[in-house]
N, C-alpha and C positions, 0 to 999 in steps of 0.2 A: 457370731451368734446374735449379737444385738442388732446388727445390720439386717440379718434374716428376719428377725422378729419385727423390725421396723417396716420392712417391705410387706410382710404379711398383714401387719396392722393397717398400713396405708391402703392396701388392696381391700381390706374389710370396710374401711371408712368410705371407700369410693364405689361400693357395690351399686349404689343408687344411680350411678352415672350410666350404667348399661342395664336398664330394667326390662322386664317383660311381665305380661299378665300370667299369673300362676297357671290358669287353666287354658288360656288362649294365647300363649306366647308362640312365637314362630316355631321353635324347636319342639314344643309340646304338640302343636297341631301336626307338624310333619311326622312325628313319631306315631301319633294316633292314626293318621292317614295310611302310613306304611303298615301298621298292624291290621287295619281294615282291609287293605289290599291283599295282604298275606292270607287273611282269613277267607277272603273271596276265592283265592286260589285253592285253599285247602278243601272248601266245601263244593267246588265246582263239579267234582265227580259225582257227589251225592245227588245234587239237584238235576243232573242230566241222566240219571239212572231211571228210566221210564217206570220200571216195575216197582222200585223202592218208593219213589215219590208218589206214584199213583196209589199204592197201598196205604201210605201214610195219610193221603188226602181223600181217603174213602172213595177211590176210583172216580174222582171228579176231574175230568180233563180240563175244564174251565179253570178250576183252582190251580191246577198244575201250571197252566199257561200263565195265569196271573202272577204266580209266585216266581216263575222263571223270568218273566218280563221285569218284575220289580227288582230281582237280583241282578239281572243284566244291566238295568238302569243304574243301580248302585255302583256296580263295577266301573261303568263308563264315567259316572260322576266323580268317583274317587280318583281315577287315573287322570281325568282332566284337571282336577283340583291340585293334585300333586304337581302336575306340569305347571300350573298357574303359580304355585308357591315357589317353584324353582326359578321363576322369573323375578321374584321379589328379592330385595336385599334384606336379610334377616334383621339387621339393626334398624333399618328404616321402618320395617313393618312393626317392630316392637315399640319404637319411638311413637309412631302414630297411634297405635292402640292404647298405649299407656297415657299419652297426652289426652286422648279423648275420654277414656273411661277408667283410667288408673286410680281415680279417687273413689270409685264405686266397687272395684273388684280387687282382690288380693294381688299384690305385685311381688315379684321376686327380683333380686339383683344378682348380677354376674360378678363373681370373685375371680379376678385374673390370676391370683396366686394359687387358689384351689382349683381353678378351671372348672367351675360349676356354678349353678344358680342356688341362691339361698333366700329364705324368707326375709323380708324387711320389716322393721318395726314401724309403728304408725308414723313417727317423725320422718324416717327414711322414705316411706312410701310417698309422703307429701313432697319431699325433695325430688324424688324420682318423677312424680307427676309434673311438677313445675319445670324441672330440667328438660324433660322430654318435650313439653309444650314449647319451650324456648327454641329447641332444635327444629321442631316442625315449623315454627313461625319464621324461620330464616328463609323459607321458600317464598316464591311469589304466590299471590292469591290463586292463580290458575294451577300452579304446581301443588299447592295445598289441597285444593278441591279434588284434583285427580288422585293424589295420594290417599286422601281420606276416603274417597269413594271406592277406590280399589281395595283398601284395607277392610273397610266395613263389608263390602261385597263378598270378600273372601271369607271373613269370619262368619257371615250369615250362611254362605254356601257350605262351609265346614260343619256348622251346627245342623244343617239340613241332612248332610251325608251321615253324620254321627247318629242322628235320630233314626234315619232309615235303617242304618246298620244295626242299632240296638233292637229295633222292631223285628227285622228279618232274622237276626240271630236268636231272639227269644222264640220266634215261630219255629225256626229250624231245630232248636234244642228240644222243643216239645215234640216235634215230629220224630226226631231221633230217639227220644225217650220212649215214645209209643212203640216204635218198631223194636227197640231193644227189649222192652218189657214183654212184647208178644213172643219174640224168639225164645226168651228165657222160659216163658210159660209152656211153649211147645216142647222144649227140651225136657222140662219137668214131667210133662205128660208121657213122653217117650220113655223116660226112666221108670216112671210108675208102671207103665205097660210091661216093661221088661221084668219088673218085680211082681207082676200080677196083683198090684195094689188097686183093686177095682173101686174101692170107696174113695180113695184119693183122686183117681181119674174122674169119677163122677163129680166130685167137688170142684176140681179144676175146670172141667168142661162147663159147669154152670157159671163159672166166673170169667169165662172168656168173653171179649166184646162181641156184640151181636153181628158186627160187620164180618166176622170170620165165617159165619154160617151163610151169609149172602155171597161172599167171595167163593 
């Protein structure tokens, strides 16, 4: 029992030896990229449904084309970046990012006993930053420049993909909500018609969006 506790304690005390940025660590980025990629697959049917997307975008074929192009570009960027990250060594990536900006962003440490990442206190974060810096500086100057450039380039590319994803997802959610609300309104009108509730029908017709009458 004492030996087990001792091993767990040692692992806790050495978490800073394998650090990662909380929001920009290798595993976190890979998980987010996979989520974005999965979401792209889920919504692909919606954006390639001509009638649905045209209706949502007020019959503007130009907007439909722009939206599809932006979405296709996001999918391609995401797949390329996933491939790029597969070429990275996870610990090298985390060492480089923590060494560069680990004193400005929250860092986490890996616990070998628990097999998971945990938040580090301020003192541990400083140790992690310094320790990662020492590991990076073991490389030659040329190797350091290549590694730093590659790491920063991938972090910036990831942030760009994430920004595009959040923007397109917000737009898509609005379009889906518009269509969903319209279908519900039409169902309510049909129900009122069956019940011969003419006052309710008049009220609901007045509150339908103008684009319905144009279509």
